[in-house]
mmCIF file of the C-alpha atoms, coordinates in Angstrom:
data_MODEL
# 
_entry.id   MODEL 
# 
loop_
_atom_site.group_PDB 
_atom_site.id 
_atom_site.type_symbol 
_atom_site.label_atom_id 
_atom_site.label_alt_id 
_atom_site.label_comp_id 
_atom_site.label_asym_id 
_atom_site.label_entity_id 
_atom_site.label_seq_id 
_atom_site.pdbx_PDB_ins_code 
_atom_site.Cartn_x 
_atom_site.Cartn_y 
_atom_site.Cartn_z 
_atom_site.occupancy 
_atom_site.B_iso_or_equiv 
_atom_site.pdbx_formal_charge 
_atom_site.auth_seq_id 
_atom_site.auth_comp_id 
_atom_site.auth_asym_id 
_atom_site.auth_atom_id 
_atom_site.pdbx_PDB_model_num 
ATOM 1   C CA . MET A 1 1   ? 19.852  26.108  111.240 1.00 0.00 ? 1   MET A CA 1 
ATOM 2   C CA . ILE A 1 2   ? 19.577  23.710  108.113 1.00 0.00 ? 2   ILE A CA 1 
ATOM 3   C CA . LYS A 1 3   ? 18.015  21.169  110.614 1.00 0.00 ? 3   LYS A CA 1 
ATOM 4   C CA . ILE A 1 4   ? 15.455  23.522  111.673 1.00 0.00 ? 4   ILE A CA 1 
ATOM 5   C CA . TYR A 1 5   ? 14.361  24.309  107.895 1.00 0.00 ? 5   TYR A CA 1 
ATOM 6   C CA . VAL A 1 6   ? 14.329  20.662  107.360 1.00 0.00 ? 6   VAL A CA 1 
ATOM 7   C CA . ILE A 1 7   ? 11.976  19.973  110.124 1.00 0.00 ? 7   ILE A CA 1 
ATOM 8   C CA . PHE A 1 8   ? 9.870   22.709  109.422 1.00 0.00 ? 8   PHE A CA 1 
ATOM 9   C CA . ALA A 1 9   ? 9.568   21.606  105.847 1.00 0.00 ? 9   ALA A CA 1 
ATOM 10  C CA . SER A 1 10  ? 8.905   18.006  106.857 1.00 0.00 ? 10  SER A CA 1 
ATOM 11  C CA . LEU A 1 11  ? 5.972   19.094  108.973 1.00 0.00 ? 11  LEU A CA 1 
ATOM 12  C CA . PHE A 1 12  ? 4.648   21.494  106.637 1.00 0.00 ? 12  PHE A CA 1 
ATOM 13  C CA . THR A 1 13  ? 4.587   18.744  103.575 1.00 0.00 ? 13  THR A CA 1 
ATOM 14  C CA . PHE A 1 14  ? 2.900   16.420  106.204 1.00 0.00 ? 14  PHE A CA 1 
ATOM 15  C CA . ALA A 1 15  ? 0.162   18.688  106.997 1.00 0.00 ? 15  ALA A CA 1 
ATOM 16  C CA . CYS A 1 16  ? -0.459  19.908  103.540 1.00 0.00 ? 16  CYS A CA 1 
ATOM 17  C CA . GLY A 1 17  ? -0.269  16.117  102.553 1.00 0.00 ? 17  GLY A CA 1 
ATOM 18  C CA . TRP A 1 18  ? -3.097  15.267  105.145 1.00 0.00 ? 18  TRP A CA 1 
ATOM 19  C CA . PHE A 1 19  ? -5.278  18.321  104.486 1.00 0.00 ? 19  PHE A CA 1 
ATOM 20  C CA . PHE A 1 20  ? -5.266  17.570  100.671 1.00 0.00 ? 20  PHE A CA 1 
ATOM 21  C CA . PHE A 1 21  ? -5.866  13.897  101.193 1.00 0.00 ? 21  PHE A CA 1 
ATOM 22  C CA . THR A 1 22  ? -9.309  14.825  102.416 1.00 0.00 ? 22  THR A CA 1 
ATOM 23  C CA . TRP A 1 23  ? -10.240 16.686  99.374  1.00 0.00 ? 23  TRP A CA 1 
ATOM 24  C CA . VAL A 1 24  ? -8.575  14.641  96.861  1.00 0.00 ? 24  VAL A CA 1 
ATOM 25  C CA . SER A 1 25  ? -10.248 11.238  98.435  1.00 0.00 ? 25  SER A CA 1 
ATOM 26  C CA . THR A 1 26  ? -13.791 13.253  98.701  1.00 0.00 ? 26  THR A CA 1 
ATOM 27  C CA . TYR A 1 27  ? -13.791 14.235  95.052  1.00 0.00 ? 27  TYR A CA 1 
ATOM 28  C CA . THR A 1 28  ? -12.135 11.030  93.530  1.00 0.00 ? 28  THR A CA 1 
ATOM 29  C CA . MET A 1 29  ? -14.687 8.792   95.150  1.00 0.00 ? 29  MET A CA 1 
ATOM 30  C CA . LYS A 1 30  ? -17.129 6.969   92.622  1.00 0.00 ? 30  LYS A CA 1 
ATOM 31  C CA . ASP A 1 31  ? -20.561 5.516   93.605  1.00 0.00 ? 31  ASP A CA 1 
ATOM 32  C CA . CYS A 1 32  ? -20.200 2.916   96.242  1.00 0.00 ? 32  CYS A CA 1 
ATOM 33  C CA . ILE A 1 33  ? -22.756 0.070   97.184  1.00 0.00 ? 33  ILE A CA 1 
ATOM 34  C CA . SER A 1 34  ? -22.648 -1.626  100.626 1.00 0.00 ? 34  SER A CA 1 
ATOM 35  C CA . LYS A 1 35  ? -24.679 -4.545  101.726 1.00 0.00 ? 35  LYS A CA 1 
ATOM 36  C CA . ASN A 1 36  ? -25.453 -5.595  105.175 1.00 0.00 ? 36  ASN A CA 1 
ATOM 37  C CA . ILE A 1 37  ? -27.366 -8.407  106.908 1.00 0.00 ? 37  ILE A CA 1 
ATOM 38  C CA . ILE A 1 38  ? -28.213 -8.129  110.394 1.00 0.00 ? 38  ILE A CA 1 
ATOM 39  C CA . ILE A 1 39  ? -29.903 -10.947 112.422 1.00 0.00 ? 39  ILE A CA 1 
ATOM 40  C CA . TYR A 1 40  ? -31.352 -10.086 115.778 1.00 0.00 ? 40  TYR A CA 1 
ATOM 41  C CA . ASP A 1 41  ? -32.214 -12.997 117.945 1.00 0.00 ? 41  ASP A CA 1 
ATOM 42  C CA . GLU A 1 42  ? -34.700 -11.953 120.496 1.00 0.00 ? 42  GLU A CA 1 
ATOM 43  C CA . PRO A 1 43  ? -36.550 -14.260 123.137 1.00 0.00 ? 43  PRO A CA 1 
ATOM 44  C CA . ASP A 1 44  ? -39.912 -14.466 121.449 1.00 0.00 ? 44  ASP A CA 1 
ATOM 45  C CA . ARG A 1 45  ? -38.715 -13.802 117.590 1.00 0.00 ? 45  ARG A CA 1 
ATOM 46  C CA . TYR A 1 46  ? -35.869 -13.265 115.507 1.00 0.00 ? 46  TYR A CA 1 
ATOM 47  C CA . ILE A 1 47  ? -35.579 -10.651 112.902 1.00 0.00 ? 47  ILE A CA 1 
ATOM 48  C CA . VAL A 1 48  ? -33.587 -10.518 109.598 1.00 0.00 ? 48  VAL A CA 1 
ATOM 49  C CA . SER A 1 49  ? -32.570 -7.044  108.231 1.00 0.00 ? 49  SER A CA 1 
ATOM 50  C CA . ARG A 1 50  ? -31.142 -6.854  104.770 1.00 0.00 ? 50  ARG A CA 1 
ATOM 51  C CA . SER A 1 51  ? -29.795 -3.150  103.890 1.00 0.00 ? 51  SER A CA 1 
ATOM 52  C CA . THR A 1 52  ? -28.346 -1.844  101.013 1.00 0.00 ? 52  THR A CA 1 
ATOM 53  C CA . TRP A 1 53  ? -26.600 1.536   100.934 1.00 0.00 ? 53  TRP A CA 1 
ATOM 54  C CA . TYR A 1 54  ? -26.040 3.386   97.786  1.00 0.00 ? 54  TYR A CA 1 
ATOM 55  C CA . THR A 1 55  ? -23.228 6.282   98.117  1.00 0.00 ? 55  THR A CA 1 
ATOM 56  C CA . TRP A 1 56  ? -23.251 8.831   95.253  1.00 0.00 ? 56  TRP A CA 1 
ATOM 57  C CA . TRP A 1 57  ? -19.800 10.134  94.004  1.00 0.00 ? 57  TRP A CA 1 
ATOM 58  C CA . SER A 1 58  ? -19.804 13.377  96.341  1.00 0.00 ? 58  SER A CA 1 
ATOM 59  C CA . GLY A 1 59  ? -20.013 11.041  99.148  1.00 0.00 ? 59  GLY A CA 1 
ATOM 60  C CA . ASN A 1 60  ? -22.514 13.256  101.254 1.00 0.00 ? 60  ASN A CA 1 
ATOM 61  C CA . GLU A 1 61  ? -25.630 11.604  99.701  1.00 0.00 ? 61  GLU A CA 1 
ATOM 62  C CA . HIS A 1 62  ? -26.978 8.204   100.313 1.00 0.00 ? 62  HIS A CA 1 
ATOM 63  C CA . LYS A 1 63  ? -29.986 6.190   99.617  1.00 0.00 ? 63  LYS A CA 1 
ATOM 64  C CA . TYR A 1 64  ? -30.722 3.546   102.227 1.00 0.00 ? 64  TYR A CA 1 
ATOM 65  C CA . SER A 1 65  ? -32.946 0.494   101.297 1.00 0.00 ? 65  SER A CA 1 
ATOM 66  C CA . ALA A 1 66  ? -33.705 -2.056  103.812 1.00 0.00 ? 66  ALA A CA 1 
ATOM 67  C CA . GLN A 1 67  ? -36.095 -5.194  103.825 1.00 0.00 ? 67  GLN A CA 1 
ATOM 68  C CA . VAL A 1 68  ? -36.866 -6.357  107.400 1.00 0.00 ? 68  VAL A CA 1 
ATOM 69  C CA . LEU A 1 69  ? -38.366 -9.794  107.972 1.00 0.00 ? 69  LEU A CA 1 
ATOM 70  C CA . ILE A 1 70  ? -39.967 -10.411 111.396 1.00 0.00 ? 70  ILE A CA 1 
ATOM 71  C CA . ASP A 1 71  ? -40.694 -14.261 112.333 1.00 0.00 ? 71  ASP A CA 1 
ATOM 72  C CA . GLY A 1 72  ? -42.999 -13.734 115.583 1.00 0.00 ? 72  GLY A CA 1 
ATOM 73  C CA . PRO A 1 73  ? -44.697 -16.367 117.682 1.00 0.00 ? 73  PRO A CA 1 
ATOM 74  C CA . GLN A 1 74  ? -46.185 -19.590 116.248 1.00 0.00 ? 74  GLN A CA 1 
ATOM 75  C CA . GLY A 1 75  ? -44.233 -18.875 112.996 1.00 0.00 ? 75  GLY A CA 1 
ATOM 76  C CA . LYS A 1 76  ? -46.206 -15.729 111.930 1.00 0.00 ? 76  LYS A CA 1 
ATOM 77  C CA . LEU A 1 77  ? -44.071 -13.858 109.475 1.00 0.00 ? 77  LEU A CA 1 
ATOM 78  C CA . GLU A 1 78  ? -44.345 -10.049 109.172 1.00 0.00 ? 78  GLU A CA 1 
ATOM 79  C CA . SER A 1 79  ? -42.049 -7.910  106.938 1.00 0.00 ? 79  SER A CA 1 
ATOM 80  C CA . PHE A 1 80  ? -41.617 -4.142  105.932 1.00 0.00 ? 80  PHE A CA 1 
ATOM 81  C CA . SER A 1 81  ? -39.631 -2.192  103.622 1.00 0.00 ? 81  SER A CA 1 
ATOM 82  C CA . SER A 1 82  ? -37.829 1.178   104.480 1.00 0.00 ? 82  SER A CA 1 
ATOM 83  C CA . GLU A 1 83  ? -36.493 3.438   101.815 1.00 0.00 ? 83  GLU A CA 1 
ATOM 84  C CA . ARG A 1 84  ? -34.628 6.658   102.774 1.00 0.00 ? 84  ARG A CA 1 
ATOM 85  C CA . VAL A 1 85  ? -32.319 9.436   101.238 1.00 0.00 ? 85  VAL A CA 1 
ATOM 86  C CA . ILE A 1 86  ? -29.653 10.425  103.712 1.00 0.00 ? 86  ILE A CA 1 
ATOM 87  C CA . GLU A 1 87  ? -27.470 13.418  103.948 1.00 0.00 ? 87  GLU A CA 1 
ATOM 88  C CA . THR A 1 88  ? -23.949 13.168  105.904 1.00 0.00 ? 88  THR A CA 1 
ATOM 89  C CA . GLU A 1 89  ? -21.262 15.154  107.072 1.00 0.00 ? 89  GLU A CA 1 
ATOM 90  C CA . TYR A 1 90  ? -17.509 13.960  107.363 1.00 0.00 ? 90  TYR A CA 1 
ATOM 91  C CA . ARG A 1 91  ? -14.748 15.318  109.736 1.00 0.00 ? 91  ARG A CA 1 
ATOM 92  C CA . PHE A 1 92  ? -11.646 13.747  108.946 1.00 0.00 ? 92  PHE A CA 1 
ATOM 93  C CA . ASN A 1 93  ? -9.201  12.569  111.672 1.00 0.00 ? 93  ASN A CA 1 
ATOM 94  C CA . PHE A 1 94  ? -5.680  10.866  111.587 1.00 0.00 ? 94  PHE A CA 1 
ATOM 95  C CA . ASP A 1 95  ? -7.017  7.244   111.666 1.00 0.00 ? 95  ASP A CA 1 
ATOM 96  C CA . SER A 1 96  ? -10.748 7.536   111.398 1.00 0.00 ? 96  SER A CA 1 
ATOM 97  C CA . ILE A 1 97  ? -13.485 9.756   109.835 1.00 0.00 ? 97  ILE A CA 1 
ATOM 98  C CA . ASN A 1 98  ? -16.528 11.205  112.173 1.00 0.00 ? 98  ASN A CA 1 
ATOM 99  C CA . VAL A 1 99  ? -19.719 10.839  110.346 1.00 0.00 ? 99  VAL A CA 1 
ATOM 100 C CA . SER A 1 100 ? -22.867 12.806  111.207 1.00 0.00 ? 100 SER A CA 1 
ATOM 101 C CA . THR A 1 101 ? -26.447 12.153  109.631 1.00 0.00 ? 101 THR A CA 1 
ATOM 102 C CA . ILE A 1 102 ? -27.653 15.777  109.020 1.00 0.00 ? 102 ILE A CA 1 
ATOM 103 C CA . LYS A 1 103 ? -31.048 14.912  107.132 1.00 0.00 ? 103 LYS A CA 1 
ATOM 104 C CA . SER A 1 104 ? -32.836 11.841  106.716 1.00 0.00 ? 104 SER A CA 1 
ATOM 105 C CA . PHE A 1 105 ? -35.837 11.932  104.219 1.00 0.00 ? 105 PHE A CA 1 
ATOM 106 C CA . ARG A 1 106 ? -38.166 8.930   104.289 1.00 0.00 ? 106 ARG A CA 1 
ATOM 107 C CA . ILE A 1 107 ? -39.539 7.781   100.998 1.00 0.00 ? 107 ILE A CA 1 
ATOM 108 C CA . ALA A 1 108 ? -41.395 4.942   102.047 1.00 0.00 ? 108 ALA A CA 1 
ATOM 109 C CA . GLY A 1 109 ? -41.688 2.412   105.111 1.00 0.00 ? 109 GLY A CA 1 
ATOM 110 C CA . PRO A 1 110 ? -42.493 2.973   108.833 1.00 0.00 ? 110 PRO A CA 1 
ATOM 111 C CA . LEU A 1 111 ? -41.528 6.228   110.780 1.00 0.00 ? 111 LEU A CA 1 
ATOM 112 C CA . ILE A 1 112 ? -38.536 5.903   112.674 1.00 0.00 ? 112 ILE A CA 1 
ATOM 113 C CA . ASN A 1 113 ? -40.468 6.338   115.952 1.00 0.00 ? 113 ASN A CA 1 
ATOM 114 C CA . ASP A 1 114 ? -42.532 3.676   115.511 1.00 0.00 ? 114 ASP A CA 1 
ATOM 115 C CA . PRO A 1 115 ? -41.763 1.567   118.717 1.00 0.00 ? 115 PRO A CA 1 
ATOM 116 C CA . ARG A 1 116 ? -42.057 -2.013  116.946 1.00 0.00 ? 116 ARG A CA 1 
ATOM 117 C CA . THR A 1 117 ? -39.567 -1.209  114.205 1.00 0.00 ? 117 THR A CA 1 
ATOM 118 C CA . GLU A 1 118 ? -37.413 1.546   115.113 1.00 0.00 ? 118 GLU A CA 1 
ATOM 119 C CA . LYS A 1 119 ? -34.371 -0.353  116.357 1.00 0.00 ? 119 LYS A CA 1 
ATOM 120 C CA . TYR A 1 120 ? -34.043 -2.622  113.215 1.00 0.00 ? 120 TYR A CA 1 
ATOM 121 C CA . ILE A 1 121 ? -33.465 0.433   111.175 1.00 0.00 ? 121 ILE A CA 1 
ATOM 122 C CA . ASP A 1 122 ? -29.731 1.187   110.686 1.00 0.00 ? 122 ASP A CA 1 
ATOM 123 C CA . PRO A 1 123 ? -28.662 3.831   113.307 1.00 0.00 ? 123 PRO A CA 1 
ATOM 124 C CA . GLN A 1 124 ? -26.897 5.586   110.633 1.00 0.00 ? 124 GLN A CA 1 
ATOM 125 C CA . ALA A 1 125 ? -30.450 6.201   108.776 1.00 0.00 ? 125 ALA A CA 1 
ATOM 126 C CA . LYS A 1 126 ? -31.704 8.258   111.731 1.00 0.00 ? 126 LYS A CA 1 
ATOM 127 C CA . GLU A 1 127 ? -31.244 11.871  111.813 1.00 0.00 ? 127 GLU A CA 1 
ATOM 128 C CA . GLY A 1 128 ? -28.891 13.266  114.545 1.00 0.00 ? 128 GLY A CA 1 
ATOM 129 C CA . PHE A 1 129 ? -26.761 10.001  114.376 1.00 0.00 ? 129 PHE A CA 1 
ATOM 130 C CA . THR A 1 130 ? -22.914 10.674  114.908 1.00 0.00 ? 130 THR A CA 1 
ATOM 131 C CA . GLY A 1 131 ? -20.224 7.976   114.975 1.00 0.00 ? 131 GLY A CA 1 
ATOM 132 C CA . ARG A 1 132 ? -16.420 7.374   114.315 1.00 0.00 ? 132 ARG A CA 1 
ATOM 133 C CA . LEU A 1 133 ? -15.630 5.279   111.519 1.00 0.00 ? 133 LEU A CA 1 
ATOM 134 C CA . TYR A 1 134 ? -12.123 3.695   111.841 1.00 0.00 ? 134 TYR A CA 1 
ATOM 135 C CA . LEU A 1 135 ? -10.089 2.877   108.985 1.00 0.00 ? 135 LEU A CA 1 
ATOM 136 C CA . PHE A 1 136 ? -8.129  -0.361  108.658 1.00 0.00 ? 136 PHE A CA 1 
ATOM 137 C CA . ARG A 1 137 ? -5.839  -1.641  105.420 1.00 0.00 ? 137 ARG A CA 1 
ATOM 138 C CA . TYR A 1 138 ? -6.630  -5.241  104.704 1.00 0.00 ? 138 TYR A CA 1 
ATOM 139 C CA . LYS A 1 139 ? -3.927  -7.086  102.536 1.00 0.00 ? 139 LYS A CA 1 
ATOM 140 C CA . ASP A 1 140 ? -2.473  -4.105  100.964 1.00 0.00 ? 140 ASP A CA 1 
ATOM 141 C CA . SER A 1 141 ? -5.743  -3.976  98.490  1.00 0.00 ? 141 SER A CA 1 
ATOM 142 C CA . CYS A 1 142 ? -8.566  -2.535  100.197 1.00 0.00 ? 142 CYS A CA 1 
ATOM 143 C CA . ILE A 1 143 ? -9.676  -0.642  103.098 1.00 0.00 ? 143 ILE A CA 1 
ATOM 144 C CA . LEU A 1 144 ? -11.762 -2.077  105.777 1.00 0.00 ? 144 LEU A CA 1 
ATOM 145 C CA . SER A 1 145 ? -14.058 0.258   107.745 1.00 0.00 ? 145 SER A CA 1 
ATOM 146 C CA . GLY A 1 146 ? -16.426 -0.076  110.944 1.00 0.00 ? 146 GLY A CA 1 
ATOM 147 C CA . PHE A 1 147 ? -17.608 1.409   113.733 1.00 0.00 ? 147 PHE A CA 1 
ATOM 148 C CA . LYS A 1 148 ? -16.056 0.744   117.234 1.00 0.00 ? 148 LYS A CA 1 
ATOM 149 C CA . GLY A 1 149 ? -17.711 -2.453  118.655 1.00 0.00 ? 149 GLY A CA 1 
ATOM 150 C CA . ILE A 1 150 ? -19.935 -3.181  115.279 1.00 0.00 ? 150 ILE A CA 1 
ATOM 151 C CA . LEU A 1 151 ? -18.746 -5.547  112.545 1.00 0.00 ? 151 LEU A CA 1 
ATOM 152 C CA . LEU A 1 152 ? -16.622 -4.298  109.812 1.00 0.00 ? 152 LEU A CA 1 
ATOM 153 C CA . ASN A 1 153 ? -17.660 -3.633  106.394 1.00 0.00 ? 153 ASN A CA 1 
ATOM 154 C CA . LEU A 1 154 ? -15.175 -4.575  103.506 1.00 0.00 ? 154 LEU A CA 1 
# 
């Protein structure tokens, strides 16, 4: 009978710890800045996209800022900037977090449905985006995160 109590207490402690981890981690987050550089190599041009994500302490609101440089045929340079405020929603899993973009407000820059520029704006900045963010420990000091099949962020 004692074994049943010990097993039940262990499972209950684990479940409570996992449940409270999501609340503690969400409310103890500080402001975070992430910088990405993505280079698209296309047959007739190449594109360099430099983006910065600012995440405020609550973790559900972000500011996305990107500068995109397009080097077209005959060395013709074209550039544009994009500024957005993004609201996200999280669902925690055992080894990952599901991230969904609920709202995306354009402050400045081209529209998302502009066919020339839409694919160079980060997918997470588009309303309706849903992805699973995997978490990995790196050298006992920080957490790596990344989407499946995409480069990791440190």
